N, C-alpha and C positions, 0 to 999 in steps of 0.2 A: 457399520453403517446398515440404518433401518431399510427395509425394503422402500419403505416412502420416499427416503432420500435420495436413495437411488436410482429410483425412477424420477426425481426430479434434474439429478445431475444428466440423466440419459435423453431426457425432453428439452433440456437446457432451460426449465425453468427456474432451478437454482444454478448459480453462478460459481464457479472455482475461482475466480479472478482475485475478490476479496482475498481468501486464503493466501493465493502466491502473491499480493501486493503485500503483505504482512511479512514475508520472509523474505521479498525481495529488500523492504525495508532494513531490517537489519544484516542482511549481508552488504546496502548500501552505507549502512553507519559504521561498518566492521570496515569498507573500502576508505572511505574518507578518512576515519582516522588512521589506517595505516598511510595513507598519503601524506598524511600532516607530520606524521613521525617520520616517513622520508623525505620530508619537504626540510623538518627541521635538521636532520644529520645532514644535508646537504648545503652547497654552500648559501642556500635562502636564507638561512637565517630563522632565529628563532619566532620572529611578529608572524611571516606567513603561515608558517608550520601552526602556530597555535589559532590564528584565525579559520584556518581549516577546521582544525578539531573541533573549533566552539560553534563555526558558522554553517560547518557542513552538513552534522546531523540535523540542523534546523530547516536546510534548503531541501535533503532527502525528505523528512516528517511532512513537510508542505506540499511536495511532491504527489509522496504518498497519499496524502489526506484529499488531494483534487481528484485522483485516480478512485479513491473508495467513495467519493461524494458520488460521481457517477451512477454507480452500481448503489447507492443507497438510491439515487432516483429512481434508478431501474423498479429496485424491491417495492418502494411505495406506490409507483404507478403500478404497478403486479396487482398490489393489495386494492388500490382503487377499480380496477378493471374486476378484481373477484367480488370487490363489495357490490359495484354496481351491476354483476352479472343475477345477483342474489334477487334484486330488488324484482318487486312483482310489476 
């Protein structure tokens, strides 16, 4: 990591959460798929398990995207602030 990026993280100008959200997305997808398989092997049957396996990752993705949008808005507002600070 370069010195500029490290300084950005230490001064909270750069965010770590977008990276963590991506990791949590994949953990969530794995959990949903495992949950769907467990649901299929129990008395609940094939239908609910398949629904969890198909719809679960979509729900996890939508939730992760909503969180990332918040951080993208923050990045854009930071760029606007920096651009307006340079104006005469």
